[in-house]
C-alpha positions in Angstrom: 0.0 0.0 0.0 1.2 3.5 -0.8 2.0 6.0 1.9 0.0 9.1 2.3 0.6 12.6 3.6 0.3 12.8 7.4 -2.2 15.7 7.7 -5.0 15.4 10.1 -7.4 16.7 7.5 -5.7 15.4 4.4 -7.3 12.0 4.5 -10.9 11.3 3.8 -13.1 8.3 4.5 -12.8 5.3 4.2 -8.9 5.8 4.1 -9.0 7.7 7.4 -10.9 4.8 9.0 -8.4 2.2 7.8 -5.5 4.4 9.0 -7.1 4.5 12.4 -7.7 0.8 12.4 -4.1 0.2 11.4 -3.0 2.4 14.3 -4.9 0.4 17.0 -3.9 -2.9 15.5 -7.0 -3.8 13.6 -5.3 -3.2 10.3 -1.6 -3.7 9.3 0.5 -3.8 6.2 2.3 -6.7 4.9 5.6 -5.2 6.0 4.7 -5.6 9.6 2.1 -8.2 9.6 4.5 -10.9 10.7 5.9 -8.9 13.6 4.8 -10.4 16.8 7.1 -8.7 19.2 5.3 -5.3 19.3 1.9 -4.9 20.9 -0.7 -2.7 19.2 -2.0 0.4 21.1 -5.4 -1.2 21.6 -3.8 -3.1 24.5 -3.5 0.3 26.3 -7.3 0.9 26.1 -9.8 -0.2 28.7 -11.6 -3.4 27.9 -14.9 -1.8 27.2 -13.3 0.7 24.8 -11.3 -2.0 23.1 -14.3 -4.2 22.6 -16.3 -1.3 21.2 -13.6 -0.5 18.7 -13.5 -4.2 17.7 -17.2 -4.3 17.2 -17.2 -1.1 15.1 -14.4 -2.4 13.0 -16.3 -5.6 12.3 -19.5 -3.7 11.6 -17.6 -1.4 9.1 -15.7 -4.1 7.3 -18.0 -7.1 7.4 -21.4 -5.6 8.2 -24.1 -6.7 10.8 -23.2 -9.7 12.9 -24.7 -12.8 11.4 -22.5 -15.4 12.9 -23.8 -17.7 15.7 -22.8 -17.0 19.3 -19.7 -18.9 20.3 -20.8 -22.1 22.0 -17.6 -22.6 23.9 -17.4 -21.0 27.2 -14.9 -18.1 26.9 -15.5 -14.6 28.4 -13.3 -13.0 25.8 -15.0 -14.5 22.8 -18.4 -13.9 24.3 -17.6 -10.3 24.9 -16.3 -9.8 21.4 -19.4 -11.4 19.9 -21.7 -9.3 22.2 -20.0 -6.1 21.2 -20.3 -6.7 17.5 -23.9 -8.1 17.7 -25.0 -5.2 19.8 -24.5 -2.7 16.9 -27.4 -4.2 15.1 -27.9 -2.8 11.5 -25.6 0.2 11.9 -24.5 1.5 8.5 -20.8 0.9 7.6 -20.1 4.6 7.1 -21.5 5.4 10.5 -19.5 2.7 12.1 -16.3 4.1 10.5 -16.9 7.6 11.7 -17.8 6.5 15.2 -14.6 4.3 15.3 -12.4 7.3 14.4 -14.3 9.6 16.8 -13.8 7.2 19.8 -10.1 6.9 18.9 -9.6 10.7 18.7 -11.3 11.1 22.1 -9.0 8.5 23.6 -5.8 9.6 21.8 -6.1 13.0 20.0 -2.6 12.7 18.5 -3.0 9.2 17.0 -2.8 10.4 13.4 0.8 11.7 13.7 1.9 8.3 15.1 0.8 6.1 12.2 3.8 5.2 10.1 1.7 4.0 7.3 -1.9 3.0 6.7 -3.2 0.0 5.0 -6.6 -1.2 4.0 -6.3 -4.8 5.2 -8.3 -6.6 7.8 -6.5 -7.7 10.9 -5.8 -11.2 11.9 -4.9 -10.7 15.6 -6.5 -8.4 18.1 -5.2 -7.7 21.6 -7.4 -6.2 24.3 -5.5 -5.5 27.6 -3.0 -8.1 26.7 -5.8 -10.5 25.8 -4.9 -12.0 22.4 -8.0 -12.7 20.3 -8.3 -13.9 16.7 -10.6 -12.8 13.9 -10.7 -15.3 11.1 -12.1 -14.3 7.8 -13.0 -17.2 5.6 -14.6 -16.0 2.4 -14.2 -12.4 3.6 -16.4 -12.9 6.7 -14.8 -12.1 10.0 -15.9 -13.8 13.2 -14.4 -14.7 16.5 -12.7 -18.0 16.8 -12.5 -19.7 20.2 -9.0 -20.0 21.6 -7.5 -21.2 24.8 -6.4 -18.3 27.0 -4.2 -18.2 30.1 -3.1 -15.3 32.3 -0.5 -14.2 34.7 -1.2 -11.8 37.6 -4.7 -11.1 36.3 -3.4 -10.1 32.8 -4.6 -12.3 29.9 -2.2 -13.6 27.4 -2.3 -16.1 24.5 -2.0 -19.7 25.5 1.1 -21.5 24.3 -0.6 -24.8 23.8 -3.3 -24.4 21.2 -4.3 -28.1 21.4 -5.5 -27.9 25.0 -9.1 -28.9 25.4 -11.2 -25.9 26.4 -14.3 -27.8 27.7 -15.8 -27.3 31.1 -14.1 -25.3 33.8 -10.8 -25.7 31.9 -11.8 -22.8 29.6 -11.4 -20.2 32.3 -9.3 -17.4 30.9 -9.4 -14.8 33.8 -7.5 -15.0 37.0 -8.5 -13.7 40.4 -12.0 -12.8 39.3 -15.3 -14.5 40.0 -17.1 -15.5 36.9 -20.7 -16.9 36.7 -20.7 -20.3 35.1 -23.1 -21.1 32.3 -24.5 -24.6 33.0 -27.1 -26.9 31.5 -29.5 -29.5 32.9 -32.2 -29.1 35.6 -30.9 -26.5 38.0 -31.0 -27.4 41.7 -33.4 -25.5 43.9 -31.8 -22.3 45.3 -30.5 -22.9 48.8 -28.1 -22.1 51.6 -26.5 -23.9 54.5 -26.0 -26.9 52.3 -22.9 -29.0 52.0 -20.7 -29.7 48.9 -17.7 -31.9 48.1 -15.7 -32.7 45.0 -15.3 -36.3 43.8 -13.0 -36.6 40.7 -14.5 -34.2 38.1 -17.8 -33.5 39.7 -19.3 -31.5 42.6 -21.8 -33.1 44.9 -24.3 -30.8 46.7 -26.5 -32.3 49.5 -29.3 -30.8 51.5 -29.7 -27.1 52.6 -32.3 -24.7 53.5 -34.9 -23.0 51.2 -37.5 -20.7 52.6 -37.1 -22.2 56.0 -37.6 -25.8 54.7 -34.8 -28.3 54.9 -33.8 -30.3 51.8 -32.4 -33.8 51.3 -31.7 -34.0 47.6 -28.3 -34.9 46.2 -27.3 -32.9 43.1 -24.2 -33.4 41.0 -22.4 -30.9 38.6 -20.1 -32.4 36.1 -17.2 -30.1 35.6 -16.5 -31.3 32.1 -19.9 -31.1 30.6 -21.1 -28.4 33.0 -24.4 -30.3 33.4 -26.5 -30.7 36.6 -28.1 -34.0 37.4 -30.0 -35.3 40.4 -29.0 -38.5 42.0 -31.8 -40.9 42.9 -30.8 -42.4 46.2 -32.3 -44.9 48.7 -31.5 -46.3 52.1 -29.1 -49.2 52.3 -30.4 -52.6 53.5 -29.3 -54.2 56.7 -25.7 -55.1 57.1 -23.3 -55.7 60.0 -21.7 -52.3 59.6 -24.6 -50.0 58.8 -28.2 -49.7 59.5 -30.9 -48.5 57.0 -32.5 -45.2 57.7 -34.9 -42.8 55.8 -32.8 -39.8 55.0 -34.2 -36.7 56.8 -33.8 -33.3 55.3 -31.1 -31.3 57.0 -29.1 -28.0 56.8 -25.9 -26.7 58.5 -24.2 -30.1 58.1 -20.8 -31.1 56.6 -19.9 -33.3 53.7 -16.6 -35.1 53.6 -15.2 -37.3 50.8 -13.7 -40.5 52.3 -12.6 -43.5 50.3 -15.6 -44.4 48.0 -18.1 -42.6 50.2 -19.4 -39.1 51.1 -19.8 -38.7 54.8 -22.5 -36.3 56.0 -22.1 -35.4 59.6 -24.3 -33.4 62.0 -26.7 -30.7 60.8 -30.1 -29.3 61.8 -33.2 -31.4 61.2 -36.9 -31.0 61.8 -36.8 -33.7 64.5 -33.3 -33.5 65.9 -31.6 -36.5 67.6 -29.9 -36.2 70.9 -26.4 -36.9 69.5 -24.6 -36.4 66.2 -25.4 -38.9 63.5 -23.0 -39.9 60.8 -24.4 -40.8 57.4 -22.6 -42.2 54.4 -23.5 -42.1 50.7 -22.0 -45.0 48.7 -20.9 -43.5 45.4 -21.1 -46.9 43.7 -24.5 -48.1 44.8 -26.0 -44.6 45.3 -27.4 -45.5 48.7 -27.5 -43.7 52.0 -26.8 -45.4 55.3 -26.2 -44.5 58.9 -22.8 -45.5 60.2 -22.5 -47.2 63.6 -20.1 -45.3 65.8 -18.5 -46.1 69.2 -17.6 -44.1 72.2 -19.6 -41.1 73.5 -20.9 -39.0 70.5 -21.3 -35.3 71.0 -24.7 -33.7 71.2 -26.5 -32.9 67.9 -25.7 -29.5 66.3 -25.5 -27.5 63.1 -23.2 -24.8 61.8 -20.2 -26.6 63.2 -16.9 -27.0 61.4 -15.6 -30.5 60.4 -12.0 -30.8 59.2 -10.4 -33.9 57.8 -7.0 -34.4 59.4 -5.3 -37.6 58.3 -7.8 -40.3 59.1 -9.8 -38.3 61.7 -12.5 -35.7 61.6 -12.1 -32.8 64.0 -15.4 -31.2 64.9 -15.6 -27.8 66.6 -18.4 -25.6 67.8 -21.8 -25.1 66.3 -25.3 -24.6 67.7 -27.4 -27.3 69.3 -31.1 -27.9 68.9 -32.0 -25.5 71.7 -30.0 -22.7 70.0 -27.2 -22.9 72.6 -23.8 -22.0 71.1 -20.9 -24.5 71.5 -17.1 -24.3 71.6 -16.3 -28.0 72.4 -13.9 -30.1 70.4 -14.5 -33.7 69.4 -12.6 -36.2 67.1 -14.0 -39.1 65.1 -11.5 -41.7 64.0 -12.7 -42.9 60.6 -10.8 -46.1 60.7 -12.4 -47.3 64.0 -15.5 -45.0 63.9 -14.8 -44.1 67.6 -15.5 -40.8 69.2 -13.0 -39.0 71.4 -13.9 -36.0 73.6 -10.8 -33.9 73.7 -9.7 -31.7 76.7 -7.6 -28.8 75.6 -5.5 -26.2 77.3 -5.3 -22.5 76.7 -8.1 -20.1 75.9 -10.4 -21.7 73.3 -12.5 -19.6 70.9 -15.7 -18.2 72.3 -18.9 -20.3 71.5 -19.9 -19.8 67.9 -21.4 -21.3 64.7 -21.1 -20.8 61.0 -17.3 -20.3 61.2 -14.6 -21.6 59.0 -11.8 -24.1 59.8 -8.7 -25.4 58.1 -5.7 -27.6 58.9 -2.1 -26.6 58.2 0.8 -29.0 58.0 -1.4 -31.8 59.3 -0.9 -30.3 62.8 -2.4 -26.9 63.3 -6.2 -26.4 63.3 -7.2 -22.8 62.4 -10.6 -21.4 63.3 -11.7 -18.1 61.8 -14.9 -15.9 62.0 -18.3 -17.2 62.8 -21.0 -15.6 64.9 -23.1 -15.7 68.1 -26.7 -14.6 68.5 -25.6 -11.0 68.9 -22.3 -10.5 67.0 -20.0 -11.7 64.3 -16.3 -12.4 64.7 -13.0 -11.9 62.8 -10.7 -13.5 65.3 -8.2 -16.2 64.4 -7.5 -19.2 66.8 -4.9 -22.0 66.3 -5.0 -25.4 68.0 -1.8 -27.5 68.1 -3.2 -31.0 67.6 -0.1 -32.5 69.2 -0.2 -30.6 72.4 -3.9 -29.7 72.3 -3.1 -26.2 73.2 -5.1 -23.2 72.0 -3.5 -19.9 71.0 -4.6 -16.7 69.4 -1.8 -15.5 67.1 -1.5 -12.0 65.7 -2.9 -11.5 62.3 -1.2 -9.3 59.7 -2.1 -7.7 56.4 -5.7 -6.9 55.3 -7.6 -8.5 58.1 -11.1 -9.4 57.0 -14.1 -7.8 58.6 -16.3 -9.8 61.0 -18.5 -12.3 59.3 -20.5 -15.5 59.8 -21.8 -18.0 57.2 -18.5 -17.8 55.3 -16.8 -20.7 53.3 -13.2 -21.6 53.0 -10.9 -24.0 51.2 -7.1 -24.5 51.3 -4.8 -24.6 48.3 -1.3 -25.5 49.6 -0.5 -23.2 52.5 -3.1 -20.6 51.4 -6.6 -20.5 52.9 -9.2 -18.8 50.7 -12.2 -17.3 52.5 -15.3 -16.4 50.5 -18.7 -14.8 51.4 -20.3 -14.5 54.8 -22.0 -11.5 56.3 -22.6 -9.5 59.5 -26.5 -9.7 59.5 -26.5 -6.4 57.6 -24.7 -7.0 54.3 -22.7 -9.7 52.7 -18.9 -9.7 52.6 -17.8 -8.6 49.2 -14.1 -9.4 49.5 -12.5 -12.7 48.7 -9.5 -13.0 50.9 -6.6 -15.4 51.3 -4.5 -16.2 54.4 -1.0 -17.6 54.1 -1.1 -20.0 57.0 2.7 -20.0 57.4 3.0 -16.2 57.9 -0.5 -15.4 59.0 -0.7 -12.6 56.5 -4.1 -11.7 54.9 -4.5 -10.3 51.4 -7.5 -9.5 49.3 -7.8 -11.5 46.1 -10.8 -9.6 44.6 -13.9 -7.6 45.5 -17.3 -8.0 44.0 -19.9 -5.2 43.7 -23.5 -5.2 44.5 -25.7 -7.9 45.9 -24.3 -10.9 44.1 -24.2 -14.6 45.1 -20.5 -14.4 46.1 -21.4 -11.9 48.8 -23.8 -14.4 50.5 -24.1 -16.3 53.7 -24.3 -20.0 53.8 -22.7 -20.6 50.4 -20.5 -23.6 49.7 -16.9 -23.5 48.4 -14.9 -26.3 46.9 -11.6 -26.6 45.0 -11.0 -28.6 41.8 -8.1 -28.8 39.5 -7.8 -28.7 35.7 -4.5 -29.0 33.8 -2.6 -28.7 37.1 -4.3 -25.5 38.0 -6.6 -25.0 41.0 -10.1 -23.6 40.5 -12.4 -22.4 43.3 -16.1 -23.3 42.8 -18.8 -21.5 44.8 -22.5 -22.5 44.8 -25.7 -21.1 46.4 -26.0 -18.8 49.4 -28.5 -16.3 50.7 -28.1 -12.5 50.4 -31.7 -11.4 50.5 -32.7 -14.1 48.1 -31.8 -17.7 47.7 -29.2 -18.5 45.0 -28.4 -21.5 42.9 -25.7 -20.0 40.7 -22.3 -21.5 40.2 -19.3 -19.1 40.3 -15.7 -19.9 39.6 -12.3 -18.3 40.3 -8.9 -19.3 39.2 -6.3 -18.0 41.7 -3.1 -16.6 40.2 0.4 -16.7 41.6 -0.2 -13.1 42.8 -2.9 -14.2 45.1 -1.1 -17.2 46.6 1.5 -15.9 49.1 4.5 -18.2 49.3 6.4 -16.7 52.2 7.9 -19.3 54.5 10.0 -17.0 56.7 8.4 -18.2 59.9 8.9 -21.9 59.1 12.5 -21.5 57.9 13.6 -19.4 60.9 11.8 -21.3 63.7 14.0 -23.2 66.2 12.8 -26.8 66.7 12.1 -26.2 70.3 9.5 -23.5 69.7 6.0 -24.3 68.6 4.8 -22.7 65.4 1.5 -21.6 66.8 3.3 -19.6 69.5 5.9 -18.2 67.1 3.2 -16.9 64.8 2.5 -14.3 67.5 5.9 -12.6 66.7 6.0 -9.2 65.2 8.1 -8.3 62.2 10.9 -7.4 64.5 10.7 -10.8 66.0 10.8 -12.3 62.6 14.0 -10.4 61.9 15.5 -11.7 65.1 14.6 -15.2 64.1 16.1 -14.8 60.7 19.3 -13.2 62.1 19.6 -16.0 64.6 19.2 -18.6 61.9 21.7 -17.0 59.7 24.1 -16.7 62.5 23.6 -20.4 63.3 24.4 -21.3 59.7 27.6 -19.2 59.9 28.6 -21.1 63.1 28.0 -24.4 61.4 30.2 -23.4 58.5 33.0 -22.4 60.8 32.7 -25.6 62.6 32.7 -27.6 59.4 36.1 -26.0 58.5 38.2 -26.7 61.6 41.4 -26.3 59.8 40.6 -22.7 59.1 40.9 -21.1 55.6 42.6 -18.2 54.0 39.4 -16.2 54.3 39.7 -16.1 58.1 43.5 -15.8 58.1 43.9 -18.5 60.8 47.3 -20.1 60.9 47.0 -22.4 63.9 44.4 -25.1 64.2 44.5 -24.9 68.0 43.8 -21.2 67.8 41.0 -21.9 65.4 39.4 -24.4 67.8 39.6 -22.0 70.7 37.8 -19.4 68.6 35.2 -21.9 67.5 34.7 -23.0 71.1 34.3 -19.4 72.2 31.8 -18.7 69.5 29.8 -21.8 70.3 29.7 -20.8 74.0 28.5 -17.3 73.0 26.0 -18.9 70.7 24.7 -21.2 73.5 24.4 -18.2 75.8 22.6 -16.2 73.2 20.2 -19.0 72.5 19.6 -19.6 76.2 18.9 -15.9 76.7 16.6 -15.9 73.6 14.7 -19.0 74.8 14.3 -17.4 78.3 13.0 -14.2 76.7 10.7 -16.1 74.5 9.3 -18.1 77.4 8.8 -14.9 79.3 7.0 -13.4 76.2 4.8 -16.5 76.0 4.0 -16.3 79.7 3.1 -12.6 79.3 0.9 -13.4 76.3 -0.9 -16.1 78.2 -1.5 -13.8 81.1 -2.7 -11.2 78.6 -5.0 -13.8 77.0 -6.3 -14.7 80.5 -6.9 -11.1 81.4 -8.6 -10.6 78.1 -10.8 -13.6 78.8 -11.6 -12.3 82.3 -12.4 -8.9 80.9 -14.7 -10.6 78.4 -16.4 -12.5 81.2 -16.7 -9.4 83.3 -18.1 -7.4 80.3 -20.6 -10.1 79.7 -21.6 -10.2 83.4 -21.8 -6.5 83.4 -24.1 -6.6 80.4 -26.2 -9.2 82.1 -26.4 -7.1 85.2 -27.4 -4.1 83.2 -30.1 -6.1 81.5 -31.3 -7.3 84.9 -31.3 -3.7 86.2 -33.2 -2.5 83.2 -35.7 -5.3 83.7 -36.0 -4.4 87.4 -36.4 -0.7 86.6 -39.2 -1.6 84.2 -40.9 -3.7 86.8 -40.5 -1.0 89.5 -42.0 1.5 87.1 -45.0 -0.8 86.6 -45.3 -1.3 90.3 -45.3 2.5 90.9 -48.1 2.8 88.3 -50.1 0.1 90.0 -49.5 1.8 93.4 -50.7 5.1 92.1 -53.9 3.5 90.7 -54.5 1.8 94.1 -54.0 5.0 95.9 -56.6 6.7 93.7 -59.0 3.9 94.3 -58.4 4.1 98.1 -59.1 7.8 98.1 -62.3 7.2 96.2 -63.3 4.5 98.7 -62.6 6.9 101.6 -64.9 9.5 100.0 -67.6 6.9 99.5 -67.2 5.8 103.1 -67.7 9.3 104.4 -70.7 9.8 102.2 -72.1 6.5 103.5 -71.5 7.5 107.1 -73.3 10.8 106.5 -76.3 9.1 104.9 -76.4 6.7 107.8 -76.5 9.5 110.3 -79.1 11.3 108.3 -81.2 8.2 108.2 -80.8 7.6 111.9 -81.8 11.2 112.7 -84.9 10.8 110.4 -85.9 7.6 112.1 -85.4 9.2 115.5 -87.5 12.2 114.6 -90.2 9.9 113.2 -90.2 7.9 116.4 -90.5 10.9 118.6 -93.4 12.3 116.6 -95.2 9.0 116.8 -94.6 8.8 120.5 -96.1 12.3 121.0 -99.2 11.4 119.0 -99.8 8.2 120.8 -99.4 9.8 124.3 -102.8 10.9 125.9 -104.4 10.7 129.5 -103.8 13.3 132.1 -101.3 15.4 130.2 -103.6 15.7 127.3 -106.6 16.5 129.5 -104.6 19.1 131.4 -103.5 20.7 128.3 -107.1 20.8 127.1 -106.5 18.3 124.4 -108.2 15.1 125.3 -107.3 12.0 123.4 -109.3 11.3 120.2 -111.0 8.3 121.7 -112.4 10.4 124.7 -112.9 13.5 122.8 -116.3 14.5 121.5 -117.0 17.1 119.0 -119.5 19.9 119.4 -121.7 18.4 116.9 -122.1 15.3 119.0 -123.2 17.5 121.9 -125.7 19.3 119.7 -127.1 16.0 118.7 -127.6 15.1 122.3 -129.3 18.3 123.1 -131.8 17.9 120.3 -132.6 14.4 121.4 -133.3 15.7 124.9 
C-alpha cells in the first residue's frame, strides 16, 4: 500500500478509518504483519473501549453480525461477539466515523503516530494483553474460540493451542469471580447446604430453602457443566450399617472418604440427641447411617468439620436448643470411635457458621463465625499434638467480622469467601498464608451478588494442574443456585515461608506466629548466625578467608563462638518463654475482661428489667391510691347518709310517740285523746234528742 501525507485533514473516509484501524492494531500492512514482538496500542485501552472498537471495525468491514454466538465458554470471545452483535444494523459509514471519533477522544494525536496506513483486515487483536483472533473465511470475520491463560490477572495467548477448552478448563481470567453457564435441571436455590468434590464433579447435598430443609443430592459435572439429580435410597441391613430414611437437613458437613461421602451433624426437623454420621456410597447410590463407638457429642448444626489424616475434627456449632458451643471432638474414621478432647489455653468463644482449616497436618485454624448478637473476625490456632489453643497476631488486610463464610485450602493458602454480618454480605475474597498469617485481598465484588452471600459452599477442583475455586448457592436477601468460579493466580497465593524457615525446633509454630516483624527479623538473624557457626565448625582447619594459621587457635575461637552462641540461644529462649507467659497472662486477662463485660451486660439487662418492673409497680400503686381515696370519700358519704337516716328515724319515732301519748297530760292541756274527745256536733245532737 502506498504511503500518504500525514495531515489530520488530508485523508478522507474510508482511508481515514483504515488508517485509524491500522494504528490500533485492527489493520496492518504486509511489512509488519509478521511482527509479533510489538503490541498494538489497543492493549492500552480499557476493555470496554477496546471491545467497542473491535465491534465497530467488524461492523464497518463485514457488516451486521450474522455469525452464531460462540458455543464454547470463553469470556473474551463472548464479549467480542456481544460487542459486535449489539451494533445491530448500523451502517458501515456510520461505524467508520464512530470508530475514528472514539479513537480521537482517547488519543487526539494518534494520526501523527501512524507510520503508514493500510486497507487490510487484521488477523490478531489484543485487548488489555488478551490475544483474540478474527478469522475471515470468504471475507467474513468472526471470533474463533481459543484457549487463553493469564499471569497476575493479565490475559495472554496460550502456548498450547491443542489444549481442550471444555468445562471449567476454559477459564481465561485469573483472580476474578465468573458466573458459570450450566445446563441440565438447575437445583433448587438454597443455603446452609454442603458440597464436596469427587473426581471431576461436585456433589451438593441438603440445605435450606424458605425455611424448609432439603435432602436432595445434586451433581455438577465439571467437564460437561451439566447438573443432574441422583436418585438415592436407604441401604439394607448389614453388619456395619443400619438402614434409615434420609431426613432433610441443613448446616451439616460433607466429607469425601474412600468411596463414600460422609454427611455429619446438621439441623433437622426432628433432631436427635447426639450427632449422627451418614454415608453415601458412590457406587451403589445408597445412603446409610454408620455405627459409631464411644460417646458421641450432642447434635448440632453450623459446626466445622475438618479432615486431618484419618480423623474428623469437629468444633463448635449450635445445638437444637440454640445454645452456642465451643467444644472439640474427634472421630476416628478407621475405628469409627468418638473421642472427647480436653484442651488447654483459651479456646475460641462459643460460635457457629465459622470456617476451619488444617495446616501442616498439625495446626487447626478457626476463623470468624458468629453468636446470636455479634460476628467475629478473630483467628485461633490449636496445636493438635499438644492440644493447646493460642490466638496469634494477624497481619495484612484482616477481613471484617463475618459469619456463614466458606473456605478452602490450596497448599498453604486459605481462601475465604462470602459470609456476612447480618446487615450485608462480605464482598471481599481474601486469602490467608497459613505460614506467615498474612491476609491479602484477592478480589472484591460489587452489589448484591451470590458471592457476597451467607451459607454458600466453596470447593476446589483442578484442571491441567491449575486449581479452580467453585462456589454455589447462598443467601443475600434471596436464595441462589448460581455457580461461580475463580482461578487464583500466583499473585494471590502468598509463598512466604519465613516463619517456618527461621523457627527453632524447640519453639511451637503456633506460638511463634505471634511474633512481630521485629521478632521475625530476630529469628532470621539468629538462623543466619547459626548457619555461619556451622560453616566455621565444618572448617576446623581454618581457611585463608579467616587468616587463621593455627588449628589450635581456630578451635579456641570456635569454642568461644559456640559458647557465645549457646548463651545467646539460652537468653533468647528465656526471653521467648517470658514473652509466651506474658501473652498467656494477657489472654487470660482478656478472657476475664470478656467474662466481666458479659456479666456487666447481664447485670445491666437485669437492672433494666427491674427498673421496668419498678415503674410498673409504681403505676399500680398510684392506681391503688386513687381507688383508696375514692373508697374513703364513699365511706364518708355512707356514714353521713347513715347519720341522716338515723336522725330521720329518731324524729319519726318521737313524733309517733307524741301522737300516741294521751291521758292526764292531754286533758290538762285541754287536748283530750281522740277516743275520749267528742265534737261539738255530738253534743248538739244530744241536746236535740233531749
